[in-house]
C-alpha positions in Angstrom: 92.1 133.4 84.7 95.1 133.0 87.1 94.2 133.2 90.7 96.0 134.9 93.4 98.0 133.3 96.3 96.2 133.9 99.7 99.4 134.9 101.4 99.8 137.9 98.9 96.2 139.0 98.1 95.9 142.6 98.5 92.3 143.3 99.4 90.0 145.5 101.0 86.4 145.9 100.0 84.4 147.9 99.7 82.9 149.6 96.9 79.2 149.8 97.8 76.6 151.2 95.5 73.1 151.5 96.9 70.3 151.4 94.2 70.2 154.7 92.2 73.3 156.1 93.9 74.2 159.7 93.0 77.9 161.2 92.6 77.3 163.0 96.0 76.7 160.0 98.0 80.1 158.8 99.7 79.0 155.2 99.8 78.4 155.2 96.0 81.7 156.8 94.9 84.5 155.8 97.0 85.9 152.4 98.1 89.3 151.4 99.5 91.6 148.5 98.9 94.5 147.8 101.2 97.6 145.8 101.4 101.1 146.9 102.2 102.9 149.3 99.8 100.9 148.4 96.8 97.4 149.4 98.2 94.8 150.5 95.5 91.6 152.6 95.8 88.6 151.7 93.8 86.1 154.4 93.0 82.8 154.4 91.1 82.3 157.2 88.6 78.4 157.4 88.6 78.3 159.9 85.6 80.1 157.3 83.3 79.1 154.3 85.3 82.6 153.3 85.3 85.1 152.0 87.9 88.4 153.8 88.6 91.3 152.0 90.1 93.8 154.3 91.5 97.2 153.6 93.0 97.8 156.5 95.5 101.6 155.7 95.6 102.4 156.1 91.9 99.2 158.0 90.8 98.4 155.4 88.1 94.6 155.3 87.1 92.9 152.6 85.2 89.3 153.0 84.1 86.9 149.9 83.7 83.4 150.0 82.3 81.1 147.9 84.5 79.8 144.8 82.9 76.4 144.0 81.5 74.0 142.5 84.2 74.9 145.0 87.0 72.2 147.5 87.4 73.0 150.3 89.8 69.3 151.6 89.9 67.8 148.3 91.0 70.5 146.6 93.0 73.4 147.0 95.3 76.8 146.3 93.9 79.7 145.4 96.1 83.2 145.3 94.8 86.8 144.7 95.6 90.3 145.1 93.9 93.2 142.8 94.5 96.6 141.9 93.2 98.1 138.4 92.7 101.4 139.5 94.4 103.2 142.4 95.9 104.7 144.6 93.0 102.4 142.9 90.5 101.2 145.6 87.9 98.1 143.6 87.2 95.0 143.3 89.3 91.6 141.8 89.6 88.1 143.5 90.3 85.5 141.4 91.8 81.9 142.7 91.6 78.9 141.2 93.5 75.3 142.0 93.3 71.8 140.7 93.9 69.2 140.0 91.0 65.5 139.8 91.8 64.1 140.6 88.3 63.4 137.3 87.4 61.2 134.9 89.7 64.2 133.4 91.3 66.3 135.6 93.5 70.0 135.1 92.9 73.4 136.6 93.4 75.7 137.5 90.5 79.5 137.8 90.6 82.0 138.8 87.8 85.8 139.2 87.7 87.7 141.7 85.8 91.4 140.9 84.8 93.7 144.0 83.9 95.9 141.2 82.2 93.4 140.4 79.6 91.5 143.8 79.9 88.4 141.8 79.9 85.4 140.8 82.3 84.7 137.2 82.7 81.3 135.4 82.6 78.6 136.2 84.9 78.7 133.7 87.9 75.1 133.2 89.4 73.9 131.3 92.4 70.3 131.0 94.0 69.7 133.0 97.3 66.9 133.0 99.8 63.8 135.0 98.7 63.9 138.5 100.1 67.5 138.8 100.8 69.9 141.5 99.5 73.6 142.2 99.4 74.3 144.3 102.7 75.6 147.8 102.2 76.3 148.0 105.9 78.8 145.1 106.4 82.0 145.2 104.6 83.3 142.0 103.0 86.4 140.1 103.9 89.1 137.9 102.3 89.6 134.7 104.0 92.0 132.1 102.3 91.0 132.2 98.6 87.4 133.3 99.2 85.7 136.8 99.5 82.8 136.8 102.0 80.0 139.3 101.9 76.8 139.7 103.9 73.2 138.9 102.7 70.4 140.4 104.8 66.6 140.4 104.6 64.0 137.8 105.5 67.1 135.7 106.7 70.8 136.5 107.1 73.4 134.5 105.3 77.1 135.1 104.2 77.9 135.0 100.3 81.1 133.3 99.6 83.0 133.9 96.2 85.7 131.4 95.7 88.5 133.1 93.6 90.0 129.8 92.6 87.0 128.0 91.5 85.1 131.2 90.6 81.9 130.0 92.2 79.3 131.5 94.6 77.9 129.7 97.6 75.6 130.7 100.4 76.5 130.2 104.2 73.9 130.3 107.0 74.9 132.5 110.0 74.0 131.5 113.6 72.0 134.7 114.2 69.6 137.2 112.4 71.6 140.3 111.5 68.5 142.5 112.1 68.6 141.5 115.7 71.9 143.2 116.4 73.2 146.8 116.4 76.1 145.8 114.3 77.8 143.0 112.3 81.5 142.6 111.1 82.8 139.8 108.9 86.4 139.1 110.1 89.3 136.8 109.6 90.5 134.9 112.8 93.9 134.7 113.9 94.2 131.2 112.8 93.0 132.1 109.3 89.3 130.9 109.7 86.2 132.9 108.9 84.6 134.6 111.8 82.2 137.3 112.5 81.4 139.9 115.4 78.0 140.6 116.3 77.2 143.7 118.4 74.2 144.1 120.8 74.3 147.2 123.0 77.6 147.2 124.5 78.0 143.3 124.2 80.3 142.1 121.3 80.3 138.4 120.7 83.0 136.9 118.3 81.7 133.9 116.4 83.9 131.5 114.4 83.2 129.0 111.7 84.7 125.6 112.4 84.7 122.3 110.5 83.8 119.4 112.8 84.7 115.9 112.3 82.1 114.9 109.9 83.1 117.8 107.7 79.9 120.0 108.4 80.8 123.6 109.1 79.4 125.0 112.4 79.4 128.2 114.3 80.5 128.7 117.9 81.0 131.7 120.3 84.6 132.0 121.1 84.7 135.2 123.0 82.3 137.9 124.5 83.5 141.5 125.1 81.7 144.1 127.1 82.7 147.2 125.3 81.4 149.7 127.8 84.0 148.4 130.4 86.7 148.3 127.7 86.0 151.7 126.4 84.9 153.2 129.8 81.3 154.3 128.4 78.4 155.5 130.3 74.9 154.1 130.1 74.0 156.7 127.4 76.7 155.9 125.1 76.6 153.5 122.1 78.7 151.8 119.9 78.3 150.7 116.2 80.7 148.6 113.9 82.3 150.3 110.9 84.5 147.7 109.3 87.6 145.5 109.5 91.3 146.3 108.8 92.6 142.9 107.7 96.4 143.4 107.9 96.3 144.4 111.6 93.1 142.5 112.4 91.4 145.6 113.9 87.7 146.0 114.3 86.7 149.7 113.4 84.1 151.2 115.9 82.0 154.4 116.1 81.8 155.4 119.7 78.8 157.7 120.4 78.2 160.1 117.7 81.8 161.3 116.6 84.6 159.1 117.8 86.2 156.3 115.6 88.2 153.8 117.3 89.8 150.4 116.8 89.9 147.4 118.9 92.1 144.4 118.4 89.7 141.7 119.6 92.2 139.0 120.6 94.5 141.4 122.7 91.6 143.8 123.4 93.9 146.7 122.7 91.9 149.9 122.1 92.9 153.0 120.2 91.0 156.3 119.6 91.6 157.3 115.9 89.5 160.2 115.3 86.9 162.4 117.0 85.7 164.4 114.0 82.1 164.1 112.8 82.6 162.6 109.4 80.0 160.0 108.6 82.0 157.7 106.2 85.2 155.9 106.9 87.0 153.4 105.0 90.1 151.4 106.3 93.3 151.9 104.4 96.2 150.0 105.3 99.7 150.6 103.7 103.3 151.2 104.7 105.5 154.4 105.1 109.2 154.9 105.3 110.7 155.4 108.8 111.0 159.0 109.9 108.2 160.5 107.7 
């Protein structure tokens, strides 16, 4: 299967399906994929157990059956849709799930190509016992890899290599359960990073490769969000995702305010103050004057 070039990949997870999700659950039915003018939306039809890829610009829809091995009643399923290049009519869907029916805990991935109209083989890898694919932390594309979060008895990152079509588990420096929020990110230099949130304190961690070739994590920035957002002691902040094209972290401030912050510049913007519970980053383009 041809792989996509990292500079032109159009990606935005997530389609996140909790076990036994019903059609009325927002997290089980809607997902957004972003990227310039060719942004796509990925939707789960829980009645037919199918995926729907929708192009909001052209109105084109494409239905895809979910492959064997993905059980929505027992495991969380995460997914993404991407294109190889702007203007390309063909796309790929990547699905990831955890599987603990057998004695060995493992993660599974599978890739669909609209060009061949077929799913590839299931791609397995062992994961630590007692860990699951997170429904709270959206994945991110960094280089040729898609990264998702694993949580449970330990916290790890699940890496899917688009070129080699392989899975790997990456340890993280802290336990996800010890924090109020976690967001996987792509740093300005294109490396994998993550944002941990404890109270009003956000810490940006970056994954580096040191001289002996062993990856390591380090804190590159600490931000006191209560000072940045002018919050009182009774307020709170949670993370809600990452908008890749603009390098923005999406935050929920208190109960009903959705805001974005650019971590490097610390530019803050209030987006919405309604009380909707589910938000999905969607990045596209528009003609001037509209």
